[in-house]
C-alpha positions as CSV (number, residue, x, y, z in Angstrom):
1,M,-171.6,-98.5,-53.1
2,N,-174.0,-101.3,-52.2
3,S,-172.9,-104.8,-51.0
4,F,-173.6,-106.4,-54.4
5,E,-171.0,-104.2,-56.2
6,L,-168.5,-104.8,-53.5
7,N,-169.0,-108.6,-53.7
8,K,-168.3,-108.5,-57.5
9,I,-165.1,-106.6,-57.0
10,L,-163.9,-109.0,-54.3
11,G,-164.9,-112.0,-56.5
12,A,-162.9,-110.6,-59.4
13,V,-159.8,-110.0,-57.3
14,L,-160.1,-113.5,-55.9
15,G,-160.6,-115.1,-59.3
16,T,-157.5,-113.3,-60.6
17,C,-155.4,-114.6,-57.7
18,L,-156.7,-118.1,-58.3
19,A,-155.9,-117.9,-62.0
20,V,-152.4,-116.6,-61.4
21,L,-151.8,-119.4,-58.8
22,A,-153.1,-122.0,-61.3
23,L,-150.8,-120.7,-64.0
24,N,-147.8,-120.8,-61.7
25,I,-148.5,-124.4,-60.7
26,A,-149.0,-125.4,-64.4
27,A,-145.7,-123.7,-65.4
28,G,-143.8,-125.4,-62.6
29,A,-145.1,-128.8,-63.8
30,I,-144.1,-128.2,-67.4
31,F,-140.8,-126.5,-66.9
32,Y,-139.3,-128.5,-64.1
33,N,-135.7,-128.0,-63.2
34,E,-134.0,-130.4,-60.7
35,K,-132.4,-128.5,-57.9
36,P,-128.7,-129.3,-57.3
37,A,-127.7,-131.0,-54.0
38,K,-125.4,-128.0,-53.3
39,P,-126.4,-124.5,-54.5
40,G,-123.9,-122.8,-56.7
41,Y,-122.7,-122.4,-60.3
42,A,-120.7,-125.1,-62.2
43,I,-117.6,-123.6,-63.8
44,A,-116.1,-125.5,-66.7
45,V,-112.3,-125.8,-66.3
46,K,-110.0,-127.0,-69.0
47,A,-108.0,-130.0,-67.8
48,E,-104.2,-129.5,-68.1
49,G,-101.8,-132.2,-69.1
50,G,-104.6,-134.5,-70.2
51,G,-105.7,-135.7,-73.6
52,E,-103.8,-137.2,-76.4
53,K,-100.4,-136.0,-77.3
54,K,-100.0,-134.3,-80.6
55,E,-98.1,-136.3,-83.1
56,A,-94.7,-134.9,-84.1
57,G,-94.5,-133.8,-87.7
58,P,-91.9,-135.3,-90.1
59,K,-88.3,-134.5,-89.4
60,E,-86.8,-131.8,-91.5
61,A,-84.0,-132.8,-93.9
62,P,-80.7,-131.1,-93.2
63,L,-80.2,-127.8,-94.9
64,P,-77.4,-128.9,-97.2
65,E,-79.6,-131.7,-98.5
66,R,-82.4,-129.2,-99.1
67,L,-80.1,-126.8,-100.8
68,A,-78.8,-129.5,-103.1
69,K,-82.2,-130.0,-104.6
70,A,-83.4,-126.4,-104.3
71,S,-84.8,-124.5,-107.3
72,V,-83.8,-120.9,-108.0
73,D,-86.9,-120.3,-110.1
74,K,-89.2,-121.5,-107.3
75,G,-87.2,-119.4,-104.8
76,K,-87.6,-116.3,-107.0
77,S,-91.4,-116.9,-107.2
78,T,-91.6,-117.3,-103.4
79,A,-89.4,-114.2,-102.8
80,K,-91.8,-111.9,-104.7
81,Q,-93.7,-111.5,-101.4
82,C,-90.5,-110.0,-100.0
83,E,-90.6,-107.1,-102.5
84,A,-93.3,-105.5,-100.5
85,C,-90.7,-104.4,-98.0
86,H,-87.3,-105.0,-99.7
87,T,-85.6,-104.4,-103.0
88,L,-83.6,-107.2,-104.6
89,T,-81.6,-105.4,-107.3
90,K,-78.0,-104.3,-107.1
91,G,-77.8,-100.7,-105.7
92,G,-81.5,-100.8,-105.0
93,P,-82.9,-98.4,-102.3
94,N,-84.0,-99.4,-98.9
95,R,-87.7,-99.5,-98.1
96,V,-89.3,-100.6,-94.9
97,G,-86.6,-103.3,-94.9
98,P,-83.1,-103.1,-96.3
99,N,-81.9,-104.0,-99.8
100,L,-81.2,-107.7,-100.0
101,W,-78.6,-107.7,-102.7
102,D,-75.5,-109.7,-101.6
103,V,-77.0,-110.5,-98.3
104,V,-75.8,-114.2,-98.0
105,G,-72.6,-114.3,-96.1
106,N,-72.8,-110.6,-95.3
107,E,-72.9,-108.9,-91.8
108,R,-76.2,-108.8,-90.0
109,G,-77.5,-105.5,-88.6
110,K,-74.8,-103.4,-90.3
111,G,-74.3,-101.6,-93.6
112,R,-77.1,-101.8,-96.2
113,N,-76.5,-98.2,-97.3
114,G,-77.1,-96.8,-93.8
115,F,-80.4,-98.7,-93.1
116,N,-81.7,-98.1,-89.5
117,F,-81.7,-101.6,-88.1
118,S,-83.6,-102.5,-84.9
119,S,-81.6,-102.7,-81.7
120,A,-82.5,-106.5,-81.5
121,M,-80.9,-107.1,-85.0
122,K,-77.8,-105.1,-84.1
123,A,-77.4,-107.0,-80.8
124,K,-77.7,-110.3,-82.6
125,G,-74.8,-109.5,-84.8
126,G,-72.9,-112.2,-86.8
127,E,-73.3,-113.0,-90.4
128,W,-76.1,-114.2,-92.6
129,T,-74.9,-117.7,-93.1
130,Y,-77.1,-120.3,-94.8
131,D,-78.0,-121.8,-91.4
132,E,-78.8,-118.4,-89.9
133,L,-81.0,-117.4,-92.9
134,D,-82.9,-120.8,-92.6
135,K,-83.6,-120.2,-88.9
136,F,-84.6,-116.6,-89.3
137,L,-86.9,-117.2,-92.3
138,T,-88.7,-119.9,-90.3
139,A,-90.1,-117.5,-87.7
140,P,-88.3,-114.1,-87.7
141,R,-89.9,-112.8,-84.4
142,E,-89.3,-116.0,-82.6
143,Y,-85.6,-116.3,-83.6
144,I,-84.8,-112.6,-83.0
145,P,-87.3,-111.2,-80.5
146,G,-87.8,-107.5,-81.0
147,T,-87.0,-107.4,-84.7
148,A,-89.0,-104.9,-86.7
149,M,-89.7,-107.5,-89.4
150,T,-93.4,-108.3,-89.3
151,F,-93.1,-111.3,-91.8
152,A,-94.7,-114.4,-90.3
153,G,-92.1,-116.7,-91.8
154,I,-91.9,-119.6,-94.3
155,K,-92.9,-122.9,-92.6
156,N,-92.2,-125.2,-95.5
157,P,-88.5,-126.3,-95.2
158,Q,-87.9,-126.8,-99.0
159,Q,-89.5,-123.4,-99.8
160,R,-87.0,-121.8,-97.4
161,A,-84.1,-123.6,-99.2
162,D,-85.4,-122.4,-102.5
163,V,-85.5,-118.8,-101.3
164,I,-82.0,-119.0,-99.8
165,D,-80.7,-120.5,-103.0
166,Y,-82.2,-117.6,-105.0
167,L,-80.9,-115.0,-102.6
168,N,-77.4,-116.4,-103.0
169,T,-77.6,-115.7,-106.8
170,L,-78.2,-112.0,-106.0
171,S,-74.4,-111.3,-105.8
172,D,-71.4,-110.7,-108.0
173,N,-69.7,-113.6,-106.2
174,P,-72.2,-116.1,-104.9
175,M,-71.1,-118.3,-102.1
176,P,-70.6,-122.1,-102.7
177,L,-73.5,-124.2,-101.4
178,P,-72.6,-126.4,-98.4
179,K,-72.2,-130.1,-99.2
180,A,-74.2,-132.8,-97.4
181,A,-72.0,-134.9,-95.2
182,D,-71.5,-138.4,-96.6
183,A,-71.1,-140.3,-93.4
184,G,-71.4,-144.1,-93.3
185,P,-73.0,-146.1,-90.5
186,A,-71.4,-145.6,-87.1
187,G,-69.2,-148.4,-85.9
188,R,-68.1,-149.7,-89.3
189,P,-64.6,-149.2,-90.6
190,S,-64.2,-147.1,-93.6
191,A,-63.1,-148.7,-96.8
192,S,-59.9,-147.9,-98.5
193,P,-60.5,-145.8,-101.6
194,A,-58.1,-147.8,-103.8
195,T,-58.8,-151.4,-102.9
196,G,-62.1,-151.2,-101.0
197,A,-60.5,-153.0,-98.1
198,A,-61.0,-152.2,-94.5
199,H,-58.8,-149.7,-92.7
200,P,-55.5,-151.3,-91.6
201,R,-56.2,-150.5,-88.0
202,A,-59.4,-152.5,-88.3
203,R,-57.6,-155.7,-89.3
204,R,-57.1,-158.4,-86.7
205,R,-54.0,-160.6,-86.7
206,V,-55.0,-164.2,-86.3
207,R,-52.3,-166.8,-85.9
208,C,-52.8,-170.3,-87.4
209,R,-52.8,-173.0,-84.8
210,A,-51.2,-175.5,-87.3
211,H,-48.2,-173.3,-87.6
212,P,-47.2,-171.9,-84.2
213,P,-44.6,-169.2,-84.0
214,P,-41.0,-170.5,-83.9
215,S,-39.7,-170.8,-80.3
216,A,-36.4,-169.1,-79.4
217,P,-33.3,-171.5,-79.5
218,P,-32.1,-172.6,-76.0
219,R,-29.3,-170.6,-74.6
220,R,-25.9,-172.3,-74.4
221,R,-23.8,-172.1,-71.2
222,P,-20.2,-170.9,-71.6
223,A,-17.6,-173.6,-72.2
224,A,-15.9,-173.1,-68.8
225,T,-19.2,-173.7,-67.0
226,A,-19.8,-176.8,-69.0
227,A,-16.4,-178.2,-68.2
228,A,-16.8,-177.5,-64.5
229,A,-20.1,-179.4,-64.6
């Protein structure tokens, strides 16, 4: 190989290196990233306890008030989703869940034609009162942890009252609905049912200054003492 061919090869290698260097400088000028003062990676951490507080939802009406305006027809319509796991007829068989005929006021975790209740339901015990049904249907797994019921619950308070009212009709002897307490404002005396007057204990006795109470008559000394004086 003569010197001319060797010079061409060295020139090509040198030209390639210069081209690569020029491209590197140009890329650094176009895609420039500012280096941080301290090397490392920034990790985003969600702040706890900050931010705006969530507004509380509207307060639920007491269950007796909701039951007073409950609709059996609406409850029957909502309870159709229960038929996937329960039967609602008298003498109906158990499915994934027990038969729900005559469930209101009955024992919890017992009977139901030998249904195999979960240990959590058996441990809870008690009766299916209106209030207990309302709490359970809101969130079954939160109210009775460990229950085998996979139903998410009914979040609408009035819909729960409709379903409970409908379940109460599934009985030969339905239980009477609870009555809403008719309590007046605190601190006020209750009125008499006959006259509408305030309670006698709430009356105040006021003496008229123009007519003071009669004073007791002066005591008289015995005659012997008067004569001695």
